[in-house]
C-alpha positions in Angstrom: 35.4 -12.2 -27.3 32.5 -13.0 -25.0 34.1 -10.8 -22.3 34.2 -7.8 -24.7 30.5 -8.4 -25.6 29.5 -8.4 -22.0 31.0 -5.0 -21.4 29.3 -3.3 -24.3 26.4 -1.1 -23.1 23.6 -0.3 -25.5 21.3 2.5 -24.7 17.6 2.0 -25.6 15.1 4.8 -25.7 13.0 4.8 -22.7 9.5 4.9 -24.2 7.8 2.8 -26.8 6.6 6.1 -28.5 10.1 7.2 -29.0 11.2 3.8 -30.3 8.3 3.9 -32.7 9.2 7.4 -33.9 12.8 6.3 -34.5 11.6 3.3 -36.4 9.4 5.5 -38.6 12.3 7.8 -39.5 14.4 4.9 -40.4 11.7 3.4 -42.5 11.2 6.7 -44.3 14.9 6.9 -44.9 14.9 3.4 -46.3 12.0 4.2 -48.7 13.8 7.4 -49.9 17.0 5.5 -50.4 15.1 2.9 -52.5 13.5 5.6 -54.7 16.9 7.3 -55.2 18.5 4.0 -56.1 15.7 3.2 -58.7 16.1 6.8 -60.1 19.9 6.3 -60.4 19.4 3.0 -62.2 16.9 4.5 -64.6 19.2 7.4 -65.4 22.1 5.0 -65.9 20.0 2.9 -68.3 18.9 6.0 -70.2 22.6 7.3 -70.5 23.6 3.9 -71.8 20.8 3.9 -74.4 21.7 7.4 -75.5 25.4 6.4 -75.9 24.4 3.3 -77.8 22.4 5.5 -80.3 25.4 7.9 -80.6 27.7 4.9 -81.3 25.5 3.4 -83.9 25.0 6.7 -85.7 21.3 6.9 -85.2 21.6 10.2 -83.4 24.0 12.9 -84.5 24.9 15.9 -82.5 25.2 19.2 -84.5 
C-alpha cells in the first residue's frame, strides 16, 4: 500500500491567494449546507407536528 501512496500525485494551487480563494468557496458551501440542513430539519419537525394534529383530531381538513 505504501508503494501506491508514493505514486499518487496531488496538485496544489501555485499561489497562496488561489488557495485562500478555494478555501473561502469551500467554507461558503459548508455554511450553506448547514443552513439547508437546519431548514430541512425544521420543515420535517413542522410536518411531524401537523401530522400529529391531524391524527389526534385537533385539525380537520374540509
